[in-house]
C-alpha positions as CSV (number, residue, x, y, z in Angstrom):
1,X,-5.1,-28.2,-8.0
2,X,-6.3,-24.7,-8.5
3,X,-4.6,-21.9,-6.6
4,X,-6.3,-18.5,-6.7
5,X,-4.2,-15.3,-6.5
6,X,-6.5,-14.2,-3.6
7,X,-9.4,-15.9,-1.9
8,X,-11.7,-13.4,-0.2
9,X,-14.5,-15.9,0.1
10,X,-12.4,-18.0,2.5
11,X,-11.8,-15.0,4.7
12,X,-15.4,-13.8,4.8
13,X,-16.9,-17.3,5.4
14,X,-15.0,-17.4,8.7
15,X,-16.2,-14.1,10.0
16,X,-19.6,-13.3,8.3
17,X,-21.5,-14.4,11.4
18,X,-19.8,-11.6,13.3
19,X,-20.3,-9.0,10.6
20,X,-23.9,-9.6,9.6
21,X,-25.5,-8.9,13.0
22,X,-23.7,-5.5,13.1
23,X,-25.0,-4.7,9.6
24,X,-28.5,-5.7,10.6
25,X,-28.3,-3.3,13.6
26,X,-27.2,-0.5,11.3
27,X,-30.0,-1.3,8.9
28,X,-32.6,-1.4,11.7
29,X,-31.4,2.0,13.0
30,X,-30.8,3.5,9.6
31,X,-27.5,4.9,11.0
32,X,-25.5,4.7,7.8
33,X,-23.1,7.6,8.2
34,X,-20.9,8.2,11.2
35,X,-22.0,6.8,14.5
36,X,-20.5,4.4,17.1
37,X,-19.0,1.9,14.7
38,X,-17.0,4.6,12.9
39,X,-15.9,6.2,16.2
40,X,-14.8,2.8,17.6
41,X,-12.9,1.8,14.4
42,X,-11.1,5.1,14.2
43,X,-10.0,4.9,17.8
44,X,-8.8,1.3,17.6
45,X,-7.1,1.7,14.3
46,X,-5.2,4.7,15.5
47,X,-4.1,2.6,18.5
48,X,-3.0,-0.3,16.3
49,X,-0.9,2.1,14.2
50,X,0.6,4.0,17.2
51,X,-0.9,7.3,16.1
52,X,-3.0,9.8,18.1
53,X,-5.7,10.2,15.4
54,X,-7.5,8.2,12.7
55,X,-9.9,9.7,10.2
56,X,-12.0,7.3,8.2
57,X,-12.5,8.3,4.5
58,X,-14.0,7.0,1.3
59,X,-11.0,5.2,-0.1
60,X,-7.2,5.2,-0.1
61,X,-6.8,7.6,-2.9
62,X,-9.0,10.1,-1.1
63,X,-6.9,9.6,2.0
64,X,-3.8,10.9,0.2
65,X,-5.6,13.7,-1.6
66,X,-7.1,14.9,1.7
67,X,-3.6,14.9,3.3
68,X,-2.1,16.9,0.5
69,X,-4.9,19.3,0.4
70,X,-4.7,19.9,4.2
71,X,-0.9,20.4,3.9
72,X,-1.5,23.1,1.3
73,X,-0.2,21.3,-1.8
74,X,-1.4,23.1,-4.8
75,X,-0.5,24.5,-8.3
76,X,3.3,24.9,-8.7
77,X,4.1,22.5,-5.8
78,X,6.1,19.3,-6.2
79,X,5.8,16.0,-4.3
80,X,8.6,13.4,-4.5
81,X,7.6,9.8,-4.7
82,X,8.9,6.5,-6.1
83,X,8.5,5.7,-9.8
84,X,7.3,2.2,-9.0
85,X,4.0,2.4,-7.2
86,X,0.3,2.3,-8.0
87,X,-0.9,5.4,-9.8
88,X,-3.1,6.5,-6.9
89,X,0.0,7.9,-5.2
90,X,0.5,10.3,-8.0
91,X,-3.1,10.9,-8.8
92,X,-3.7,12.3,-5.4
93,X,-1.0,14.9,-6.0
94,X,-2.3,15.8,-9.4
95,X,-5.9,16.2,-8.2
96,X,-4.9,19.0,-5.8
97,X,-2.9,20.7,-8.5
98,X,0.6,19.6,-7.6
99,X,3.2,17.8,-9.7
100,X,4.5,14.3,-8.9
101,X,8.3,14.1,-9.1
102,X,9.5,10.6,-9.4
103,X,12.7,9.0,-8.1
104,X,14.1,5.4,-8.5
105,X,13.7,2.6,-6.0
106,X,16.3,0.5,-4.2
107,X,17.2,-2.7,-6.1
108,X,16.7,-5.0,-3.1
109,X,13.5,-3.9,-1.3
110,X,11.9,-1.9,-4.3
111,X,11.0,0.9,-1.9
112,X,12.0,4.5,-2.5
113,X,15.8,5.0,-2.6
114,X,16.7,7.7,-0.1
115,X,19.9,8.4,-1.9
116,X,17.9,9.6,-4.9
117,X,15.6,12.0,-3.0
118,X,18.1,14.9,-2.3
119,X,18.8,15.5,-6.0
120,X,15.0,15.7,-6.7
121,X,14.4,18.4,-4.1
122,X,13.7,21.9,-5.5
123,X,12.3,25.2,-4.0
124,X,8.9,23.9,-5.1
125,X,9.1,20.6,-3.1
126,X,6.2,20.4,-0.7
127,X,6.2,16.8,0.5
128,X,8.1,13.5,0.3
129,X,6.0,10.4,0.0
130,X,7.7,7.0,0.7
131,X,5.4,4.1,-0.3
132,X,5.6,1.0,1.9
133,X,5.4,-1.2,-1.1
134,X,4.1,-4.8,-0.9
135,X,3.9,-4.6,2.9
136,X,7.4,-3.6,3.8
137,X,8.1,-0.2,5.3
138,X,10.5,2.1,3.4
139,X,13.9,3.2,5.0
140,X,12.1,5.8,7.2
141,X,15.1,7.0,9.2
142,X,16.9,8.1,6.0
143,X,13.7,9.6,4.5
144,X,12.8,11.4,7.7
145,X,16.3,12.7,8.2
146,X,16.1,14.4,4.7
147,X,12.6,15.7,5.4
148,X,13.5,17.1,8.8
149,X,16.8,18.7,7.6
150,X,15.1,20.3,4.6
151,X,11.9,21.2,6.4
152,X,9.8,19.1,4.1
153,X,6.9,17.0,5.5
154,X,7.0,13.2,5.0
155,X,3.7,11.6,4.1
156,X,3.5,7.8,4.3
157,X,1.6,5.9,1.6
158,X,0.7,2.9,3.8
159,X,-2.0,1.4,1.6
160,X,-0.3,-2.0,1.5
161,X,1.3,-1.9,5.0
162,X,-1.3,-2.3,7.7
163,X,0.6,-3.3,11.0
164,X,4.0,-3.4,9.2
165,X,6.9,-2.3,11.4
166,X,10.1,-0.4,11.0
167,X,12.5,-0.6,14.1
168,X,9.5,-1.3,16.3
169,X,7.4,1.5,14.9
170,X,4.2,0.9,12.9
171,X,3.5,2.1,9.4
172,X,1.3,5.2,9.8
173,X,3.1,6.5,12.9
174,X,6.3,8.1,11.5
175,X,5.4,10.8,9.0
176,X,3.3,13.8,9.6
177,X,0.4,11.7,8.3
178,X,-0.3,8.4,6.5
179,X,-2.9,7.3,4.0
180,X,-4.3,3.7,4.2
181,X,-6.5,1.9,1.7
182,X,-9.1,-0.7,2.8
183,X,-9.9,-1.9,-0.7
184,X,-11.2,-5.4,-0.4
185,X,-8.0,-7.1,-1.5
186,X,-5.8,-5.3,1.1
187,X,-4.6,-7.0,4.3
188,X,-7.3,-5.1,6.1
189,X,-10.0,-4.9,3.5
190,X,-13.5,-3.5,3.6
191,X,-16.5,-5.0,1.9
192,X,-16.3,-2.2,-0.7
193,X,-14.4,1.0,-0.9
194,X,-12.9,2.6,2.3
195,X,-9.7,4.3,3.5
196,X,-8.3,6.1,6.5
197,X,-5.7,8.7,7.5
198,X,-3.5,8.5,10.6
199,X,-1.7,11.4,12.2
200,X,-0.5,12.7,15.6
201,X,-0.9,16.3,14.5
202,X,-4.1,17.5,16.1
203,X,-4.4,20.6,13.9
204,X,-3.9,18.6,10.7
205,X,-6.4,16.0,11.9
206,X,-9.0,18.7,12.5
207,X,-8.5,20.2,9.1
208,X,-8.8,16.7,7.4
209,X,-12.0,16.0,9.4
210,X,-13.5,19.1,8.0
211,X,-12.3,18.4,4.4
212,X,-13.8,14.9,4.3
213,X,-17.3,16.3,5.1
214,X,-17.6,19.2,2.7
215,X,-15.3,21.4,4.7
216,X,-17.6,21.4,7.6
217,X,-17.5,20.7,11.3
218,X,-21.0,21.8,11.9
219,X,-24.0,21.0,9.6
220,X,-24.5,23.7,7.0
221,X,-21.5,25.7,8.3
222,X,-18.5,25.3,5.9
223,X,-15.1,26.6,7.0
224,X,-13.4,25.5,3.7
225,X,-14.1,23.9,0.3
226,X,-14.0,20.2,1.0
227,X,-15.0,16.8,-0.3
228,X,-17.6,14.2,0.2
229,X,-15.4,11.4,1.5
230,X,-16.9,9.8,4.6
231,X,-16.3,6.2,5.7
232,X,-19.8,4.7,6.1
233,X,-21.0,2.8,9.1
234,X,-21.4,-0.5,7.2
235,X,-17.8,-0.5,6.2
236,X,-16.6,0.7,9.6
237,X,-18.5,-2.2,11.3
238,X,-16.9,-4.8,9.0
239,X,-13.4,-3.3,9.4
240,X,-13.9,-3.3,13.2
241,X,-14.6,-7.0,13.1
242,X,-11.6,-7.7,10.8
243,X,-9.3,-5.6,12.9
244,X,-9.5,-8.2,15.6
245,X,-8.2,-10.8,13.2
246,X,-5.5,-8.7,11.5
247,X,-2.6,-9.6,13.8
248,X,-3.2,-13.3,13.2
249,X,-3.7,-12.8,9.5
250,X,-0.4,-10.9,9.4
251,X,1.4,-13.8,11.1
252,X,-0.2,-16.3,8.7
253,X,1.1,-14.2,5.8
254,X,4.6,-14.2,7.3
255,X,4.5,-17.9,7.7
256,X,3.5,-18.3,4.1
257,X,6.3,-16.0,3.0
258,X,8.8,-18.0,5.0
259,X,7.6,-21.2,3.2
260,X,7.9,-19.6,-0.2
261,X,11.4,-18.3,0.6
262,X,12.5,-21.7,1.9
263,X,11.2,-23.5,-1.1
264,X,12.6,-21.1,-3.7
265,X,15.9,-19.8,-2.2
266,X,18.1,-22.3,-4.1
267,X,16.6,-21.7,-7.5
268,X,18.9,-19.7,-9.8
269,X,16.0,-18.8,-12.1
270,X,14.2,-16.7,-9.4
271,X,15.1,-13.5,-7.7
272,X,13.3,-13.4,-4.3
273,X,12.2,-10.4,-2.3
274,X,14.6,-9.0,0.2
275,X,13.5,-8.2,3.8
276,X,15.3,-5.2,5.3
277,X,16.7,-6.2,8.7
278,X,15.0,-3.2,10.3
279,X,11.6,-4.2,9.0
280,X,8.8,-6.6,10.0
281,X,6.8,-6.8,6.8
282,X,3.2,-7.9,6.5
283,X,3.5,-9.4,3.0
284,X,0.6,-7.8,1.2
285,X,2.2,-9.2,-1.9
286,X,4.9,-11.8,-2.5
287,X,6.7,-10.5,-5.6
288,X,9.6,-12.3,-7.4
289,X,11.5,-11.7,-10.6
290,X,11.9,-14.2,-13.4
291,X,13.1,-14.2,-17.0
292,X,10.4,-14.6,-19.7
293,X,7.9,-13.4,-17.2
294,X,4.9,-13.4,-19.5
295,X,5.5,-16.9,-20.7
296,X,6.0,-18.1,-17.1
297,X,2.7,-16.4,-16.1
298,X,0.8,-18.0,-19.0
299,X,2.1,-21.5,-18.2
300,X,1.3,-21.1,-14.5
301,X,-2.2,-20.0,-15.4
302,X,-2.6,-23.1,-17.6
303,X,-1.6,-25.2,-14.6
304,X,-4.3,-23.7,-12.4
305,X,-2.1,-21.1,-10.7
306,X,-3.2,-17.5,-10.7
307,X,-0.6,-14.7,-10.5
308,X,-0.6,-10.9,-11.0
309,X,1.6,-8.0,-12.0
310,X,2.3,-5.2,-9.5
311,X,3.1,-3.0,-11.5
312,X,4.0,-3.7,-15.1
313,X,4.5,0.0,-16.1
314,X,6.4,2.5,-14.0
315,X,4.5,5.8,-13.5
316,X,6.9,7.9,-15.6
317,X,6.1,5.7,-18.6
318,X,2.3,5.8,-18.1
319,X,0.4,7.8,-20.8
320,X,-1.2,9.8,-18.0
321,X,2.1,11.2,-17.0
322,X,3.8,11.6,-20.4
323,X,3.4,15.4,-20.1
324,X,6.1,15.4,-17.3
325,X,8.7,14.7,-19.9
326,X,10.5,11.7,-18.4
327,X,12.2,9.4,-21.0
328,X,12.8,5.7,-20.9
329,X,16.0,5.1,-18.9
330,X,15.2,7.8,-16.4
331,X,14.8,5.2,-13.6
332,X,16.6,2.1,-14.6
333,X,15.9,0.0,-11.5
334,X,12.1,0.5,-11.7
335,X,12.2,-0.1,-15.5
336,X,14.2,-3.3,-15.3
337,X,12.2,-4.6,-12.4
338,X,8.8,-4.1,-13.9
339,X,9.7,-6.2,-16.9
340,X,10.4,-9.2,-14.7
341,X,8.1,-9.0,-11.7
342,X,5.6,-11.6,-10.9
343,X,3.3,-11.6,-7.9
344,X,2.6,-15.1,-6.5
345,X,-0.6,-16.1,-4.6
346,X,-0.5,-14.6,-1.1
347,X,-3.2,-14.5,1.6
348,X,-3.6,-15.6,5.1
349,X,-5.8,-18.7,4.2
350,X,-3.3,-20.0,1.6
351,X,-2.3,-23.6,2.6
352,X,1.1,-25.2,2.7
353,X,0.0,-27.7,0.0
354,X,-1.0,-24.8,-2.3
355,X,2.4,-23.1,-1.8
356,X,4.3,-26.3,-2.5
357,X,2.2,-26.8,-5.7
358,X,3.1,-23.2,-6.8
359,X,6.8,-23.6,-6.0
360,X,7.1,-27.1,-7.7
361,X,5.5,-25.8,-10.9
362,X,7.5,-22.5,-10.8
363,X,10.8,-24.3,-10.3
364,X,10.0,-26.6,-13.2
365,X,9.3,-23.7,-15.5
366,X,12.5,-21.7,-14.7
367,X,14.9,-24.7,-14.4
368,X,18.0,-24.1,-16.4
369,X,17.1,-20.5,-17.0
370,X,19.2,-18.4,-14.6
371,X,18.0,-14.9,-14.2
372,X,20.3,-12.3,-15.8
373,X,21.9,-10.2,-13.1
374,X,20.9,-6.7,-13.9
375,X,20.3,-3.3,-12.4
376,X,17.0,-4.4,-10.8
377,X,18.6,-7.2,-8.8
378,X,20.0,-7.1,-5.3
379,X,22.9,-9.2,-6.3
């Protein structure tokens, strides 16, 4: 049996008859930028997130960069974020002239550790960015308490957390703004590049709408220096169709995660992901820890099982951020974790037989190799 890490063909085969007529309509009308599909998607996605406003943009990285720009992040400003995340979180800060400031993550959920945030705050701190990693919302009450007490805006990186919940609140509704990615592999994925910003701050939303369209709210009249980062009509139409299916896809991912957890919970050679009791995750990724990770990954691949690494190098150890001066050992949880992480296949269309096949082979490979209890483990 072959088990792909992600099967986008299965998803699109089921819904292409709903997407293609909308694309044909757009082609016939040559209405490629803006228009009713974008308006409808923005309205409905905001409602799904529990936010007042949604602004469609070119991609998830742009979403964060536009937020930081609209909040006035610039040269000399610092933005606090976890060391364990995709580089886009930091890139967006760097591209507006700011400096990413990394902190370690919690050893159970792998999300930002609120206890580490306070010590990282300086007079230059402009924003705090919790990343809802792998589809589980960060400890937002703790993060927001720090931000509110210190007068620092909290920006949610929700790229992996579409419809994820924290104490009944949806990702994208708790900070001053949130950035979402609709890269094709995301839980809500476009048929190309796309992203969005949610916020309930009307003034911020108006500024971002200008920024995404060359700093303009009226053609050829430019209030500020902006970007070309518009969500096109073809992507908006596809996302509008997919949005109808997203709740069911999220439930399917949760069912798959429960099956994985049930199959693997007794295996000493595997450290399983921990679900915070306040969270309802959407399982963008199902990430475990094993010893001899690279060898296990190779053997699984030879047996027809595709896996991935998210993310094998913490940001402070990336060549791109060497100039920040962090040394190995600065963030021990992130460093130990990234040496042992392994992302198993996870998507809504994954079958029970495929999950059993993955688990049976994985248990065989780690049998008799208990994972060393270390700083990256929850216990």
